[in-house]
N, C-alpha and C positions, 0 to 999 in steps of 0.2 A: 504494500499500501505507500502508494507516496502523497505527501500533506505539504500545500503550500500556505505560508504561515501571514495573514496580512499585517502590514507596519504604515506608519508615514515616515515618509522622507524629509528628514530634519536638515539636512547640507547635503550640497552636491561638490566633491571635487572630479572633477573629471568622470573618469568612468565608475569610480568609488560613490557611493552616497551614505549617509550615517543614518540607520532609520528606527524610529522607535517602535518597539512592540511592547507596549503598554508599560513603559516605565523601562524597559531593558532595550538598551541602543547597541546596536552592530553595525559594523561595517559589511554593506552589500554591493556585489558590482551590478552594474547598469548596461553590461555588454549588447542585452538583449533588448532594453529599451531607450532608443536615443531621445525622445520626445520627455522624459520624465524629470520633473523637479521638484524642488523643495513645497511641500504642505501637497504634494500627490499621496495617494495611498496606494500601496502596491503588494501584489501577492509575492512572498517570498519562498524558491525554493532550492534549497541545499548552496546558500550562500549570492542564489542570481535573482533581479527581480524579475518576475517572469511576466507579469499584467500588471499592468495600471489598472485602478479599480476605481469604482465613485466613493466617496464618504460614507452614505448612507450602507452600500454594501460592506464596507469593511466593519462597519459598525456592528452592524448585525453578524458579520462573522466573529467580533472580537466577543460579542455577546452570549453565540454559541460555545468559544474555548472557555469562556469563564463559567458557563453551567455544567460544562465537561469538569473543569479542576475543582470545581465546588464539590460536584457527587464524585468525585474520586476523594477527595479528601473526605468526608462524608461516610464513605464505606472504608475508609481504612481506620477511622475513630471509633 
């Protein structure tokens, strides 16, 4: 199974961006997305931004991730 995680581009330096994943920032390669810029939401898979998505779509995905992590936390306590 492959997963892509949504995040917001905070800063772009050439083909590298600093992306915020809900408080955790990571460097991500933008080789596949020439037009991505600061403030855009992107889907990231294995360190590469693979698609620009809308803010509402990103927020919906992030809410789903939150539900999964909360359910997992409840199941282990």
